[in-house]
C-alpha positions as CSV (number, residue, x, y, z in Angstrom):
1,M,-3.5,-17.4,-0.5
2,S,-1.5,-14.6,-2.1
3,T,-3.1,-11.1,-1.9
4,A,-2.9,-10.8,-5.7
5,I,-5.0,-14.0,-6.1
6,E,-7.4,-12.9,-3.4
7,D,-7.8,-9.5,-5.0
8,A,-8.6,-11.2,-8.3
9,L,-11.1,-13.6,-6.8
10,L,-12.8,-10.8,-4.9
11,G,-12.9,-8.5,-8.0
12,R,-10.6,-5.9,-6.4
13,P,-8.7,-3.8,-8.9
14,A,-5.0,-3.3,-8.0
15,F,-1.9,-1.6,-9.3
16,R,1.5,-3.1,-8.4
17,L,5.0,-1.8,-9.1
18,P,8.3,-3.3,-8.1
19,M,11.0,-0.7,-7.3
20,R,14.4,-0.4,-5.9
21,R,14.7,-0.2,-2.1
22,D,16.0,3.3,-2.3
23,P,14.8,6.7,-0.9
24,A,14.1,7.9,-4.5
25,S,11.5,5.3,-4.9
26,A,9.1,7.2,-2.7
27,S,8.3,9.6,-5.6
28,A,7.7,6.7,-7.9
29,A,5.4,5.2,-5.3
30,R,3.5,8.5,-5.0
31,R,3.1,8.5,-8.8
32,L,1.7,5.0,-8.8
33,V,-0.8,5.9,-6.1
34,A,-1.8,9.1,-7.9
35,A,-2.3,7.1,-11.2
36,A,-4.5,4.5,-9.4
37,L,-6.6,7.0,-7.6
38,S,-7.1,9.0,-10.8
39,T,-8.1,5.9,-12.7
40,W,-10.6,5.0,-10.0
41,G,-12.0,8.6,-9.6
42,L,-10.8,8.9,-6.0
43,P,-8.9,12.2,-5.9
44,Q,-10.1,12.9,-2.4
45,L,-7.8,10.1,-1.1
46,A,-4.7,11.3,-3.0
47,E,-3.0,13.5,-0.4
48,T,-3.4,11.1,2.5
49,S,-2.5,8.1,0.3
50,A,0.7,9.9,-0.9
51,L,1.7,10.6,2.7
52,V,1.1,7.0,3.7
53,V,3.0,5.4,0.8
54,S,5.9,7.8,1.4
55,E,6.1,6.7,5.0
56,L,5.8,3.0,4.1
57,V,8.5,3.2,1.5
58,G,10.7,5.2,3.8
59,N,10.4,2.5,6.5
60,A,11.2,-0.2,4.1
61,V,14.3,1.7,2.9
62,A,15.5,2.4,6.5
63,H,14.7,-0.9,8.1
64,A,14.6,-3.8,5.6
65,R,18.2,-4.8,5.4
66,H,17.6,-7.7,2.9
67,G,16.8,-7.5,-0.8
68,R,17.3,-4.8,-3.4
69,L,13.6,-4.5,-4.4
70,I,10.3,-3.6,-2.7
71,L,6.8,-4.1,-4.1
72,V,4.3,-1.2,-3.8
73,T,0.6,-2.0,-4.3
74,V,-2.5,0.1,-4.4
75,T,-5.7,-1.9,-4.1
76,R,-9.3,-0.7,-4.3
77,V,-11.0,-2.5,-1.4
78,G,-14.2,-0.6,-1.3
79,P,-16.1,2.1,-3.2
80,L,-14.3,4.9,-1.3
81,R,-11.4,2.9,0.2
82,V,-7.9,1.9,-0.9
83,R,-5.2,-0.3,0.6
84,V,-1.6,1.0,0.1
85,A,1.0,-1.6,0.8
86,V,4.8,-2.1,0.6
87,V,6.3,-5.6,0.6
88,D,9.9,-6.1,1.6
89,R,12.2,-9.0,2.4
90,S,12.6,-8.4,6.1
91,H,10.7,-10.5,8.6
92,I,11.0,-7.9,11.4
93,R,7.5,-6.5,12.0
94,P,7.3,-2.7,12.5
95,A,6.1,-1.4,15.8
96,V,5.0,2.1,16.9
97,R,7.7,3.4,19.2
98,E,7.7,6.1,21.8
99,T,9.6,9.2,20.8
100,G,10.8,12.2,22.7
101,P,10.4,15.8,21.7
102,V,14.0,16.0,20.3
103,D,13.9,12.7,18.4
104,E,14.3,13.3,14.7
105,G,12.6,10.1,13.6
106,G,10.4,7.3,14.8
107,R,7.0,8.8,14.2
108,G,6.1,7.3,10.8
109,L,3.9,4.5,12.0
110,L,2.2,6.8,14.5
111,L,1.5,9.2,11.6
112,I,0.2,6.3,9.4
113,A,-2.1,5.2,12.3
114,S,-3.5,8.7,12.7
115,V,-4.4,9.3,9.1
116,S,-5.5,5.8,8.0
117,A,-8.7,3.9,8.7
118,T,-6.6,0.9,9.7
119,W,-3.1,-0.5,9.2
120,G,-1.2,-3.7,9.8
121,T,1.4,-6.2,8.8
122,D,1.1,-9.5,7.0
123,P,4.0,-12.0,7.4
124,L,5.1,-13.6,4.2
125,P,7.5,-16.5,3.6
126,W,10.0,-14.2,2.1
127,G,9.4,-11.1,4.3
128,K,6.4,-9.0,5.1
129,R,3.7,-6.7,3.8
130,V,3.0,-3.5,5.7
131,W,-0.3,-1.8,4.6
132,A,-2.7,0.9,5.5
133,E,-6.3,1.5,4.3
134,I,-7.3,5.1,3.5
135,A,-11.0,5.8,3.3
136,D,-13.3,8.7,2.4
137,A,-15.3,9.8,5.4
138,A,-18.5,8.7,3.6
139,E,-17.2,5.1,3.3
140,P,-19.1,2.7,5.7
141,P,-17.0,0.5,8.0
142,R,-15.7,-2.6,6.2
143,S,-17.1,-6.1,6.9
144,A,-14.9,-8.8,8.3
145,P,-12.0,-9.8,6.0
146,G,-13.0,-12.1,3.2
147,Q,-16.7,-11.0,3.3
148,E,-16.4,-8.2,0.8
149,T,-18.8,-8.4,-2.2
150,P,-17.1,-8.3,-5.6
151,A,-17.9,-5.0,-7.2
152,A,-16.4,-5.7,-10.6
153,P,-14.7,-8.5,-12.6
154,P,-11.0,-9.1,-11.7
155,Q,-8.6,-6.4,-12.8
156,I,-5.0,-6.8,-11.8
157,R,-2.6,-4.4,-13.3
158,T,1.2,-4.3,-13.1
159,A,2.4,-0.8,-13.5
160,R,5.5,-0.4,-15.6
161,A,8.0,2.4,-15.5
162,S,7.1,3.3,-19.1
163,G,3.4,3.4,-18.5
164,L,1.5,3.1,-15.2
165,G,-1.5,0.9,-15.3
166,T,-0.5,-1.3,-18.2
167,P,-2.6,-4.5,-18.0
168,G,-0.6,-7.6,-17.1
169,G,0.2,-10.2,-14.5
170,T,1.2,-9.8,-10.9
171,C,4.7,-9.3,-9.5
């Protein structure tokens, strides 16, 4: 089942924005995250979520060699928890790598793992989704996947460059 359909069935609000697989897209992704968190009244998650989405977009730009677009999503998966994800067209799963003290890169996933409640990768027929969940310290641990209780009627939003959060279909 697609995540957009699952989100709707479980009543999880979500923002989605397709963007170019380009380093400049990190700032648009941070704006999307900020708009979602502001809408949901979760400003305490903004700084960490911005860091995580920047790293995820950066990884997609650097390592996904297929496709011109990526899809950035922000989903509210709990009262004080969001899932930030980037979908790209590469089937290569990311892995945390060992780095030395003089290496200039390679620490992004380690950083994501250190600031998020959990993170992972979902294989897709056309590529993969890399995601991380950011939670407020007051958020209780999540139940097993698929056992969340819907908190609200389905709300799926597709953000558009001209107006983030415009109601619409999924990408």
